[in-house]
C-alpha angles and dihedrals in degrees: 000000000000092000091051091049091049091050090051092050091047091053090052093050104036113053101194108121093191090063092065100044129084110265119249115265114276091359115135119240118257114274096247092052091051089051091050091049091051092047095048094042090050090050093050092047091051092049093050092046095048089049090055092049 
């Protein structure tokens, strides 16, 4: 329920229709989304690794 609510709020705030549609087949993600994914995945990996240490 929280994820659905956050998606609804994001749709109200960010008015980029391409962001909410399925990407075209075999089309690469936009550069800024790839950078965001790398940053967030790195942060999650670091948090899990530091928790294990």
